[in-house]
C-alpha positions in Angstrom: 0.0 0.0 0.0 2.9 2.4 0.8 4.3 1.8 -2.7 0.9 2.6 -4.2 0.5 5.9 -2.3 4.1 6.9 -3.1 3.5 6.2 -6.8 0.3 8.3 -6.9 1.9 11.2 -5.0 4.9 11.1 -7.3 2.6 11.1 -10.4 0.8 14.2 -9.0 4.1 16.0 -8.4 5.3 15.3 -11.9 2.0 16.2 -13.6 0.7 19.1 -11.5 -1.6 20.3 -14.3 -3.6 17.1 -13.9 -3.6 17.0 -10.1 -7.2 18.2 -9.9 -8.4 15.2 -11.9 -6.4 12.7 -9.8 -7.7 14.3 -6.6 -11.3 14.0 -7.9 -10.8 10.3 -8.7 -9.2 9.7 -5.2 -12.0 11.4 -3.4 -14.6 9.7 -5.6 -13.2 6.2 -5.2 -12.7 6.6 -1.4 -16.4 7.6 -1.1 -17.7 4.6 -3.2 -19.6 1.9 -1.4 -17.2 -0.8 -0.1 -14.6 -0.1 -2.8 -13.5 3.0 -0.7 -12.3 0.6 2.0 -9.3 -0.2 -0.2 -8.4 3.4 -1.0 -5.9 5.1 1.4 -7.6 8.4 0.8 -6.6 10.2 4.0 -2.9 9.4 3.5 -3.1 10.6 -0.1 -4.9 13.8 0.6 -2.5 14.7 3.4 0.4 14.1 1.0 -1.3 16.3 -1.6 -1.9 19.0 1.1 1.9 18.9 1.7 2.4 19.8 -2.0 0.0 22.7 -1.5 1.9 23.9 1.5 5.2 23.7 -0.6 3.6 25.7 -3.5 3.7 22.8 -5.9 -0.1 22.8 -6.2 -2.8 25.5 -5.8 -5.3 25.2 -2.9 -8.7 26.0 -4.5 -8.6 23.7 -7.6 -7.6 20.8 -5.3 -10.1 21.4 -2.6 -13.0 21.9 -5.1 -12.0 18.7 -6.9 -11.8 16.8 -3.6 -15.3 18.2 -2.6 -16.9 17.3 -5.9 -15.4 13.8 -6.0 -16.5 13.0 -2.5 -20.0 14.4 -2.9 -20.6 12.6 -6.2 -19.1 9.3 -4.9 -21.3 9.3 -1.8 -24.4 10.3 -3.7 -24.0 7.4 -6.2 -23.4 5.0 -3.3 -26.6 6.2 -1.7 -28.5 5.7 -5.0 -27.1 2.2 -5.3 -28.5 1.3 -1.9 -31.8 3.2 -2.4 -32.7 1.5 -5.7 -31.4 -2.1 -5.0 -32.1 -2.4 -1.3 -31.4 -5.6 0.6 -30.9 -8.0 -2.3 -27.7 -6.3 -3.3 -26.1 -7.3 0.0 -26.0 -10.9 -1.3 -23.5 -9.9 -4.0 -20.0 -11.1 -3.2 -18.5 -7.6 -3.1 -20.8 -6.7 -0.2 -21.3 -10.1 1.6 -17.5 -10.4 2.1 -17.6 -7.2 4.2 -20.7 -8.1 6.2 -19.1 -7.0 9.6 -18.5 -3.5 8.4 -22.0 -3.3 6.8 -23.6 -4.5 10.0 -21.7 -1.9 12.0 -22.6 0.9 9.6 -26.3 -0.2 9.7 -26.3 -0.1 13.5 -24.5 3.3 13.5 -27.1 4.7 11.0 -30.1 3.3 12.9 -28.8 4.9 16.1 -27.7 8.3 14.8 -29.7 8.9 11.6 -28.8 12.0 9.5 -26.3 13.1 12.1 -24.5 9.7 11.8 -24.2 10.2 8.0 -22.9 13.7 8.5 -20.2 12.8 11.1 -19.6 9.4 9.7 -17.9 11.1 6.7 -15.0 11.8 9.1 -14.8 8.3 10.6 -12.4 6.3 8.4 -13.6 3.1 6.8 -17.2 3.5 7.9 -17.6 6.5 5.6 -17.3 4.2 2.6 -20.4 2.3 3.7 -22.7 4.7 5.5 -24.2 6.4 2.4 -24.9 3.0 0.9 -26.7 1.9 4.1 -28.6 5.2 4.2 -29.9 4.4 0.8 -30.9 0.8 1.7 -32.7 2.2 4.8 -34.5 4.6 2.5 -33.3 7.8 4.0 -35.1 10.6 2.1 -33.1 11.9 -0.9 -33.6 15.5 0.2 -32.2 14.9 3.6 -29.2 12.9 2.3 -28.5 15.6 -0.3 -28.4 18.3 2.3 -26.2 16.2 4.6 -23.8 15.2 1.8 -23.3 18.7 0.4 -22.8 20.3 3.9 -20.5 17.7 5.4 -18.4 17.8 2.2 -17.7 21.5 2.7 -16.0 20.7 6.0 -14.4 17.3 4.9 -12.5 18.6 1.8 -10.4 21.3 3.5 -10.1 19.4 6.8 -8.3 16.5 5.1 -5.9 18.8 3.2 -5.0 21.2 6.0 -2.7 18.9 8.0 -0.5 18.4 4.9 -0.6 22.1 4.1 0.8 22.8 7.6 3.6 20.3 7.1 4.4 21.7 3.6 4.4 25.3 4.9 6.6 24.3 7.8 9.2 22.8 5.5 9.3 26.1 3.6 10.9 27.5 6.8 13.4 25.6 8.8 13.2 21.8 8.4 14.8 20.9 11.8 12.6 23.4 13.7 9.5 22.2 11.8 10.1 18.6 12.8 10.5 19.6 16.4 7.3 21.6 16.4 5.5 18.8 14.6 6.6 16.4 17.4 5.3 18.8 20.1 2.0 19.3 18.3 1.5 15.5 18.0 2.3 15.1 21.6 -0.2 17.8 22.6 -2.8 16.1 20.4 -2.2 12.7 22.0 -2.5 14.2 25.5 -5.7 16.0 24.5 -7.1 12.7 23.2 -6.1 11.0 26.4 -7.7 13.7 28.5 -11.0 13.6 26.5 -11.0 9.7 26.7 -10.5 9.9 30.5 -13.3 12.4 30.8 -15.7 10.1 28.9 -14.6 7.2 31.1 -15.2 9.2 34.2 -18.7 10.1 33.1 -19.5 6.4 32.5 -17.9 5.2 35.8 -19.3 7.9 38.0 -22.8 6.4 38.4 -22.0 2.7 38.2 -18.7 2.0 39.8 -17.4 1.9 43.4 -16.3 5.1 45.1 -12.7 4.0 45.0 -12.9 3.5 41.2 -14.5 6.9 40.8 -11.6 8.6 42.7 -9.1 6.8 40.5 -10.9 8.0 37.4 -11.1 11.6 38.7 -7.3 11.5 39.4 -6.5 10.2 35.9 -8.7 12.8 34.3 -7.3 15.7 36.3 -3.7 14.7 35.6 -4.4 14.4 31.9 -5.9 17.9 31.7 -3.2 19.4 33.8 -0.6 17.8 31.6 -2.3 19.2 28.5 -2.5 22.7 29.9 1.1 22.6 30.9 2.3 21.5 27.5 0.2 24.2 25.8 1.6 26.8 28.2 5.1 25.7 27.5 4.5 25.9 23.7 3.0 29.4 24.0 6.0 30.6 26.1 8.6 29.1 23.7 10.2 30.2 20.4 8.2 27.5 18.7 5.0 29.7 19.1 6.5 32.4 16.9 7.5 29.7 14.4 3.9 28.3 14.5 2.6 31.8 13.8 4.9 32.0 10.7 3.5 28.7 9.5 -0.1 29.7 10.0 0.7 33.0 8.2 2.1 31.1 5.2 -1.0 28.7 5.2 -3.3 31.7 5.2 -1.6 33.3 2.2 -2.0 30.0 0.3 -5.7 29.7 1.1 -6.5 33.3 0.1 
């Protein structure tokens, strides 16, 4: 898979004038029912974002192509499920991924339109949810609204991490790598703090008092560590470097 992604990114870099078409195809295939499970779309779009940050590609043609590819891909997946319903699940392409389909159905039945909206950002399930929404006969008007609106967030969101990396390498590579490490570390601590907070909420009403105190301690320590790391970043020279990167990114977007 790594060789596949490297080959596509290299092809884009060598044929920048056709990058918009390649991005459209990537976003379209990644959004196609089940087939999208085999497309490393996130990795590719982050790599393409890096080229935008390094001034190899322009932002707007790429983000518009990604948006159109994703929206059209998800809509066709929805129509496939809407018109063929349950019998299509017996086809080998779908029956061989029954576990993912069952999970997507459960997710859709629980969350409805909100699940389709946010499911677009949830990795493999995004390649199945529109198809399941069609099978469950979600109204076309509702799906169209959810598809168009969520795509507006999804397209730039998947490109921005790469743009940040590309813009950083336009400055000082060594400092950029150090800053990237710090930001990843802060992100992991934030994820841990949020996870501990969710765990605390679940445990608070059902577990023993001792377990509750342990969960409170873990949650407090996680948030304290997050605040400390952010404070250190804001007080360091890396903060000025980060501002330079964000300034470069802003100029590329506008």
